C-alpha positions in Angstrom: -19.9 78.9 37.5 -21.0 75.9 35.1 -24.7 74.7 35.0 -25.2 71.2 33.4 -28.9 71.7 31.9 -31.5 68.8 32.6 -31.7 67.6 28.8 -27.5 67.1 28.4 -28.1 65.3 31.6 -30.1 62.8 30.4 -29.0 62.0 27.3 -25.6 61.4 29.1 -26.8 58.6 31.1 -28.7 57.5 28.5 -25.5 57.1 26.3 -23.9 55.7 29.1 -26.7 52.8 29.5 -26.7 51.8 26.1 -23.0 51.7 26.0 -23.0 49.2 29.3 -25.6 47.0 27.4 -23.7 47.1 24.0 -20.9 45.5 26.3 -22.9 42.8 27.7 -24.3 41.9 24.6 -21.0 41.3 22.8 -19.4 39.4 25.6 -21.7 36.5 25.5 -21.6 36.9 21.5 -17.8 36.7 21.6 -18.2 33.6 24.1 -20.8 31.9 22.1 -18.6 32.4 18.6 -15.5 30.9 20.4 -17.4 27.9 21.2 -17.9 26.6 17.6 -16.5 23.7 16.6 -13.1 24.1 15.1 -12.9 23.3 11.5 -9.7 22.3 9.5 -9.4 24.7 6.2 -10.4 24.3 4.2 -13.1 21.8 3.5 -11.1 19.1 1.3 -7.5 19.8 2.5 -4.8 19.7 -0.2 -1.8 18.6 2.3 -2.6 16.5 5.1 -5.5 13.9 5.8 -7.5 15.0 9.1 -9.6 13.1 10.9 -12.1 14.1 13.4 -12.8 11.9 16.7 -16.1 11.3 18.4 -14.9 13.7 21.2 -14.4 16.8 18.8 -11.2 16.5 18.6 -9.1 16.7 15.2 -6.0 15.1 14.1 -3.6 16.0 11.1 -1.3 13.3 9.6 -1.6 10.9 6.7 -4.3 7.6 6.8 -2.4 4.4 6.3 -5.0 2.0 5.9 -8.5 1.0 7.4 -9.1 -3.3 8.4 -11.1 -5.0 11.0 -12.8 -2.1 12.1 -9.3 -0.3 13.1 -7.9 2.6 11.1 -4.3 3.2 11.2 -3.1 6.4 11.1 0.3 8.4 11.3 -0.6 11.2 13.2 1.7 14.8 12.6 2.7 14.9 16.3 1.8 11.5 17.7 3.5 9.0 15.2 1.3 5.9 14.1 -1.9 5.4 15.7 -4.4 2.7 15.7 -7.8 4.2 16.4 -11.1 2.5 16.8 -13.4 2.7 13.8 -16.4 3.3 16.1 -14.5 6.5 17.2 -14.2 8.3 14.2 -16.8 10.9 13.6 -15.5 12.8 10.5 -12.6 12.1 7.6 -11.0 14.6 5.1 -8.6 12.6 2.9 -5.7 15.3 0.7 -4.5 12.1 -0.8 -6.5 9.3 -3.2 -7.7 6.4 -1.6 -9.4 3.0 -2.3 -12.2 2.0 -0.6 -13.6 -1.5 -0.2 -17.4 -1.7 0.5 -20.2 -4.7 0.3 -20.8 -6.1 -2.7 -17.3 -6.2 -4.4 -17.6 -2.0 -4.8 -14.4 -0.3 -4.5 -14.1 3.4 -5.0 -11.2 5.3 -5.9 -10.5 8.9 -5.1 -10.6 11.8 -2.3 -12.6 10.8 0.6 -14.9 12.4 2.7 -17.1 10.9 5.8 -19.0 12.8 8.0 -21.4 11.0 10.4 -23.1 8.5 8.2 -22.5 9.3 5.2 -19.7 8.4 2.5 -18.3 10.6 -0.2 -15.6 9.7 -3.0 -14.7 12.0 -5.4 -12.5 10.7 -7.7 -13.3 10.7 -11.7 -17.4 10.5 -10.9 -18.8 12.0 -7.3 -19.8 8.5 -5.4 -22.1 8.5 -2.2 -22.5 5.3 0.1 -23.5 4.7 3.7 -20.7 4.4 6.1 -22.5 0.7 7.3 -21.5 -0.6 3.9 -17.4 0.3 3.9 -15.5 -2.4 4.9 -11.5 -1.5 4.0 -9.3 1.4 3.1 -6.1 1.9 1.8 -4.4 5.4 1.2 -3.2 6.0 -2.7 -3.6 5.2 -5.9 -3.9 2.4 -7.5 -0.4 0.9 -7.1 1.4 -2.4 -6.3 3.9 -0.1 -3.6 1.1 1.2 -1.5 -0.2 -2.8 -1.0 2.9 -4.1 0.9 3.8 -4.1 4.7 5.8 -6.3 7.0 8.4 -7.0 9.7 11.5 -8.7 10.2 13.0 -10.1 13.2 16.5 -11.0 13.9 18.3 -12.7 16.8 21.4 -14.1 17.4 24.2 -15.5 19.5 27.6 -16.5 19.1 29.7 -18.2 21.7 33.7 -19.3 21.8 36.2 -20.5 24.4 34.9 -23.2 26.3 32.1 -23.0 24.4 32.3 -22.8 20.9 28.2 -22.2 19.5 26.4 -20.3 16.9 22.8 -19.6 17.0 20.6 -17.6 15.0 17.0 -17.3 15.3 14.8 -15.4 12.4 11.1 -14.5 11.8 9.4 -12.1 8.9 5.9 -11.4 8.4 4.8 -10.0 4.9 1.4 -9.0 3.9 0.3 -7.5 0.8 -3.5 -6.0 1.4 -6.0 -4.5 -1.0 -9.8 -3.5 0.2 -10.5 -7.2 -0.7 -8.1 -9.3 -0.2 -5.2 -10.0 1.9 -2.2 -12.1 1.5 0.4 -13.2 4.1 3.6 -14.8 3.8 5.3 -15.6 7.0 8.8 -17.5 8.1 10.0 -18.7 11.1 13.9 -20.3 11.5 16.2 -21.7 14.3 19.9 -22.8 13.9 22.3 -24.1 16.1 25.9 -25.4 15.8 27.6 -26.3 18.5 31.7 -27.7 18.5 31.1 -27.6 14.9 27.8 -30.1 15.0 24.3 -28.6 14.3 22.0 -29.0 17.3 19.1 -27.4 15.5 17.7 -26.7 12.1 14.0 -25.9 11.6 12.4 -24.0 9.0 8.9 -23.1 8.8 7.7 -21.1 5.7 3.8 -20.3 4.8 1.6 -18.2 2.9 -2.0 -17.7 2.5 -4.8 -15.8 0.6 -7.8 -14.3 2.3 -10.7 -12.7 0.6 -12.9 -10.9 2.5 -16.8 -11.4 2.2 -18.1 -9.2 4.7 -16.4 -7.1 7.5 -15.8 -10.2 9.9 -16.4 -13.0 7.4 -13.9 -14.1 4.7 -12.5 -17.6 3.3 -9.1 -18.7 2.0 -9.3 -19.9 -1.1 -5.4 -21.3 -1.0 -3.2 -21.9 2.0 0.3 -23.5 2.1 3.1 -24.6 4.6 6.4 -26.1 4.3 8.0 -27.5 7.1 11.7 -29.0 8.2 13.0 -30.2 11.1 15.5 -33.4 11.3 15.8 -33.5 15.1 11.8 -34.4 15.0 12.5 -36.9 12.0 11.2 -34.5 9.3 13.5 -33.8 6.3 10.3 -32.3 4.7 6.6 -31.7 5.1 4.0 -30.2 2.5 0.6 -28.8 3.1 -2.0 -27.4 1.1 -5.2 -26.6 1.5 -8.4 -23.8 1.9 -10.7 -22.9 4.3 -13.3 -20.3 6.2 -12.7 -17.7 8.5 -14.3 -15.2 11.2 -13.1 -12.5 13.1 -14.5 -13.1 16.7 -13.2 -10.1 18.2 -12.4 -6.7 16.3 -11.5 -3.7 18.3 -8.8 -1.1 18.6 -7.1 -3.3 21.4 -8.5 -6.8 20.6 -8.3 -8.5 17.8 -9.3 -12.1 17.4 -9.9 -14.7 14.6 -10.6 -18.6 14.1 -10.5 -20.5 10.9 -10.8 -23.9 10.1 -10.3 -26.1 6.6 -9.4 -29.1 4.6 -6.1 -29.5 3.5 -3.8 -32.5 2.0 -0.3 -33.5 3.5 2.9 -35.0 2.5 5.9 -35.8 4.2 9.0 -37.0 3.8 11.0 -38.4 7.1 14.9 -37.6 7.3 15.5 -41.3 8.8 13.2 -44.5 8.8 13.4 -48.3 10.0 14.7 -50.6 7.0 11.9 -51.7 4.7 9.7 -48.8 6.2 8.2 -46.0 3.8 9.8 -42.9 4.1 7.1 -40.8 3.1 3.5 -40.5 4.2 0.3 -38.6 2.5 -2.6 -38.1 4.6 -6.2 -35.7 4.0 -5.7 -33.1 6.9 -8.4 -31.2 8.7 -6.9 -28.1 10.0 -7.7 -25.4 12.3 -6.3 -22.3 13.6 -6.6 -18.8 15.6 -5.0 -15.5 15.9 -5.3 -13.6 18.9 -3.4 -9.9 19.3 -3.8 -7.7 22.4 -2.6 -4.3 22.5 -2.0 -4.5 26.3 -0.6 -0.2 26.0 0.8 2.1 23.0 4.2 -0.1 23.0 3.4 -3.7 24.1 1.9 -5.8 22.1 0.7 -9.7 23.0 0.4 -12.4 20.0 -1.0 -15.7 19.9 -1.1 -17.8 17.0 -2.0 -21.5 16.8 -2.5 -24.1 14.2 -3.5 -27.5 14.4 -3.4 -30.4 11.6 -5.4 -33.6 12.5 -3.8 -36.5 10.0 -3.3 -39.9 9.6 -1.2 -42.0 11.9 1.6 -42.5 9.6 2.2 -38.7 9.3 1.4 -38.3 13.3 -2.2 -38.6 14.1 -2.0 -34.7 15.4 0.5 -31.8 14.9 0.2 -28.6 16.0 2.5 -25.5 16.1 1.9 -22.3 18.4 3.5 -19.3 18.5 2.8 -16.3 21.3 4.7 -13.7 22.9 5.4 -10.0 23.8 6.3 -7.2 21.1 8.1 -4.0 22.5 7.9 -1.0 20.4 11.1 0.9 20.8 11.2 3.2 17.9 8.6 3.9 15.4 10.6 1.5 13.2 12.3 -0.9 16.0 10.6 -3.1 18.1 11.8 -5.7 20.9 10.7 -9.4 20.8 9.9 -12.1 23.2 8.8 -15.1 21.3 7.8 -18.7 22.6 7.5 -21.7 20.2 6.1 -25.1 20.6 6.1 -27.6 18.0 4.4 -31.0 18.6 3.6 -34.3 17.0 1.5 -36.9 18.5 2.9 -39.9 17.0 6.8 -39.3 15.7 8.1 -41.8 13.1 10.6 -44.0 14.7 14.3 -43.6 13.3 16.6 -46.5 11.9 18.2 -46.8 15.5 15.0 -47.4 17.0 14.8 -44.1 18.7 11.2 -42.2 18.9 12.0 -38.5 18.6 10.3 -36.4 21.7 6.9 -35.4 21.2 7.3 -31.9 21.8 9.6 -29.1 21.1 10.2 -25.8 23.0 12.0 -22.7 21.9 12.1 -18.8 23.4 13.9 -16.2 21.5 14.9 -12.6 22.1 15.4 -10.4 18.7 15.3 -7.3 17.0 12.3 -6.5 14.8 12.1 -3.8 12.2 8.7 -2.7 10.4 8.4 -1.3 7.0 
């Protein structure tokens, strides 16, 4: 019969207690270690840009740009995103960035942003305050990184009892750098029914905006060309300058207003005998642009510009463009656009008929982003 010695029994009990205690101690330590915030390796990545949200989540992809308190980011899995700048906790860029700060300072290099501190690592290592950061553009300083745009086309062709060819087009091209924004916009509509032209209007505008602060900008130069023979306007040229301010700037809503002075000259298509076929006038300009992202795939746009001129030039004219943009893919959109052009006092034609004050158009088109 085997007998267990008392000392051996005691040591066995002690070892069991220590083993159990070690197991309990290891459990919380492992859990605590697992709860630590995940960090993308290495601290400065070589292939992808990394963004950490204030919620602690990390996104992998490519930074496109940051303007007007919105960061455009092409996620590796979620496609293109527009993120509110206030939701960004940390940025680690793999590629070179151009970052614009207050007082016309532009730094180029890899970006490391954490909390309130911004570090730019280029030819020299520079540090800034996040509150001074205004804009951000991805890529080394080369021209191709500055451009973006969208072209929308629509067409309607009928044959048989009605012979009609109609097309509409809209284009917007932008060149953006950390301190400047240049816009080129075009809007055109043409209709030929039974061989007769029923509509032919073209509008082309261009403007240069220079940012002074996060919300305030000035427009050193703005120009517009407009043609619509059915409004008795063979050509109308406007050239001016002004100031602008961003009223609302969030990830969902952008609303800016602007105003300024301009000079306008109009060539009329047809006038009464003995009357001048042109008119020149100083012009007071007011504009507002409102964009609202209802959902990730539906955007609302409202673009309004008015001109106060002399009576010979129409007293008051305005151009309003509004509508919805439905994102079909990352490349294609379906656009519904409503346009309202108004001339308060249109010029009388040689037959004594005045053009209508208002022209309305509703167009549908397929848009391509690039």
